[in-house]
N, C-alpha and C positions, 0 to 999 in steps of 0.2 A: 750564666744563662741556663735555665732549666728546661728540660724536655718533659712533656706530660704524655705524649703519644709517640710510639715508634712503629712505623709501618715496615713490616718485614717481607721481603720478596724471596721466593724459593721455587725450585722445581716442584712440580705437582705430584711426584712419585710418593708412595707411602713412606719410603725411607727418608726422603728429603723433608717431608712434613713432620716425621718423628724427630728429625734433627732440629727443626724449628721449635718444636715443643720443649726440647731440652733448653734451648736458648731462652725461650719465654720463661721457663721455670727458674733458670739461674738469674735472669733479669729481675723477676718478681721478688726473689730472695734478696737481691742486692739493692734494688730500688722499688720498695713496695708500692709507691704511689704512681708508678708509670704504667700506662696502658699499652698493650701491643695489639696490632691487627696483622693478618697474614694475607699477602697477595700471591696466590699460586699461579705459576706460568708453565706452559708446556714448552719444552725446549726442542730444538732441532734434533739433538741427540736422543731424546726420548721418543720422538716421532719416527726417526730413521732407524730401520732394523738391519741395514746393510753394514758395509765396512766403514768404520768411523773416519778413515783417512779421506773418504770421498766427500765428507761434509765438515771440513776444517778440523778434523781430529777432535781433540778434547774440548776445544773452544765451543763445540757443538752443545755442550752441557751448560755453558755459562753465558753465552751471547745474549739471549733474551732476558736473563736475570740482570746482566750488566746494563742493558738498555733501559729497563724499568727504573733502575737506580739512577742512572744519568738523566733520565727524563723527569726526575723528581716525583715519580709515582710511588716510590718507596724510599725509606731512609737507611735501610740495612739489608744486606744480602747475606745469606748463610750458604757457604760452599764447603764441600769436601775438598781439602787442599789437593788431594790426588787428582781431582778433575780440573784444576786450574792450570792452564799451560804455563810452563816456566821458561820456554824458549823465546817468549816475548814478554814485554812488561805488562802490568795490569792496565786495563783501559785508562787512558788519560783522564784525570779528574777524579780517580778513585784510589783508595788506599785500604790496606788491611788495618783494622782498628784493634783486633785481638785474635789470638789463637787459643781456643778452649783447651782445657786439660786433655791430653791425648788418651784415646781409647786403645784397646788391644790392636796391635799392628799385624797380627798373624792372619794367615789364610786358613780356612777350614775346609776339610774334606767332608762332603755330604754323600754317604753311600747307604742306600736303603737296606742293604744286607748287613750293615755294621762293620764292614772290613776297614782296616787302616790302609794307608797309601801303599805300604810295603807288602800288604797281603793281597792286593788286587792282582788277578790273573792277567796274563798277556792278552792283549786285544781289548781290554776294558776301555769303553769309550768315556773319556772325561769331557764334560761339557764346559768349555771356556773359550772366549774369543780374545783373551788377554795374551799379547805377544810375550809379556814377561813370564807368565805362567807356562806357556807353551814351550819357550826356550829352556826353562829350568827343568821341566818334565822330560824334555828330549835329552837333556844332559844326564839326569839322575834316574829316570824310569823310561828308557827308550822303548820298552815293550808295551807301554800304554798308548792309546790313540786319542788325540784331542779332536773333538768335534765342535764346530762353531755354535755358540748359543748366546743370544743377547736378550735384553729386557731386564726389568728390575728383579730383585731376588725372588719375590713371590712368583713372578712369571717364569723364572728359570726352574723353580721347584715344580711348577705345573708341567713344564716340558720334560723334566726328569721323570715325573710320575707317568707321563704319556709315552715314555720309552724312547725319547729323542736322544738320551744319553744314559749311561749306566751309573754315573757319579758326577758330582759338581765340585768345583773349587769356588768358594765364596769368601768374602772378607768376614772374619769373626765379628768385627765392630758393626758391620752392617746387619748381621743376623741379630746381634744384641739390640740394635736400635729398633728393629721391628718385632722384638720379642720372640724370635724363633731359634734360640740357642739349642732347643730340643732336637733339632735335626743334625747337629754337628756330631760327626762320627769321630773326628780327630782334629785337634788344632795343631797345625804343622809348625814346627820350630822355624825360626828365621834362617837357620842353617839349611833346612830342607827346602824352604820356599821363601826367598828373600822378598820383602814387601815392596810395593811401589813407593816412590817418593811422596811424602805427605800422608802416608797411611794413617788412618785413625784420627786425623786432625780436622776439626771444624774451624773454618775461618770466618770472621765477621768483617764484611767489606762495607765501607761507607764512601760517600762523596768527600773528597779532600777538604772542601771548604765548609763542611758541616761539623764544625768543631764541637758543637753542643752534643750531637749524637756520639761522636768519637769519644768525648770525655765520659759520657754516660756508660758506654758499653766496654770501654777499655779495662774496667775493673774485673771483667769476666776472664781476662787473659791469664794464662799460666806461664810464668817466666821460663821454666825448663822446656816446655813445648815450643815456646817462641824461639829459643836458641836452636833447638833441634830442627825446627821447620826452616829457619833462615839458612842454616848450614845445608840442608837437603835441597832447597830450591836453588841456592847458588850453585851447588854441584850440578844440578840438571841444566841450569842456565848456561854454565860454562861449556858443558858438553853439547849444547844446542840439540838436545834430543827432540824427536818428534813423536807423534802418537804410535808410529810403527816401530819405534826403537825399543828393543828389549833392554831397558835400563832399570836397575833396581838398586835400592839402598836405604839405609836408615841411620839416623843419628841416635845416640843413647846418652843418658846422663848417669854417671856412676854415683854410688852412695855418697862419695865425697864431693859430688857436684861437677866432676870433670866430664867434658863433652868429647865424644868420639864419633866418627862417621865411617861406615863401611859402604863402599859402592861397587857395583858390578855392571859390566856391559857384556851382552851375549850376542852371538849370531842367532838368528831365528831357529836354526837347527840344533842349537845347544853345543855345537862342536868346538866353538871358541868361547871361552869364559875368561874375561879380564876382571881382576879383583884388586881392590886397594882398600886399606884400612889405616886410619891415622887418629891419634889423640890430638885434641886442640892445644894442650899445653897453654902457652900464652897467646895463641891465635884467637881472634874473635870468630864467631860462627861463620860469617860469610867467607873469611879467609880460609877457614878449615874446609869449607865446601869447595872453594877454588883449588886448594892444594890437592884434595883427593881426586878432583876432576883432572887436574894436570898430570897426576900420577898415572891415570888411566890413558890419557892422551899420549903419554910417553910409551905406553904399551901398545899403541895402535888403535885406540878407541875411535878416532876420527874416521879411519878407513872402514871400520866395522859399521859405524852408524851410517856413513854416507853410501855404503854398498846396499842398504836396504831401501827398496822403493817406498816412496810416500807421496 
């Protein structure tokens, strides 16, 4: 069964639409005869500028997109994996058809004066609302001050220019997608700032019964990214982390093809840092994710996560 038109639903932010353009370009290269249209939707998370935990946490960025897919208004949704909740299953009737080749997973420091993270003087205001970044900075750079800042990357840079913060932490991949790598002062190593689960991965989501679309887009998937993402999402699922949990981690594939996963759980003040790292060996990706999560649970991760209000 062939498909000649794929309707793609996405958040309406500049970054989300840039991600859709990447998908359209890759689809056009793989299947030159297929047409694509785009249905942009505004999500609760984009409209709400307060604390995300008050509007269902991360699901705030996916709910309206999922609804359009399930209602049959679109055939394909494009998501940043880091925005898709892992503490509950995907909406019934939907499935991930492919994970695109992973982009840069690092965080970037944006400082108008060109200073690196280690050069920032005490009291520098870092604009970020990410509990993951706040906890890690509290542990490694306690002399810096985090100030809440929300909105898409362009909006945050406007707020930086307006003096609401002295520097920003943003995802390298996001700045690449909107063509603003020129503002990056320093790309932070994953040792300095561990990324969120699913960093730099775009997921293609379809209705489960739409086998024609699934077969058409599955060719865009990258096998290494698929393994890494499955391991990371299972890790987060077993920990049952919520959007206020400072949980970080990333899977990597060695040159020989072996998968490993590093995971961390922090208290928001950065005073407690639980760390685990394992190689898959003969384990499948989901079992690796489970194993690393269990290692952290043995260290007391459950109490750390449950002690954080959400």
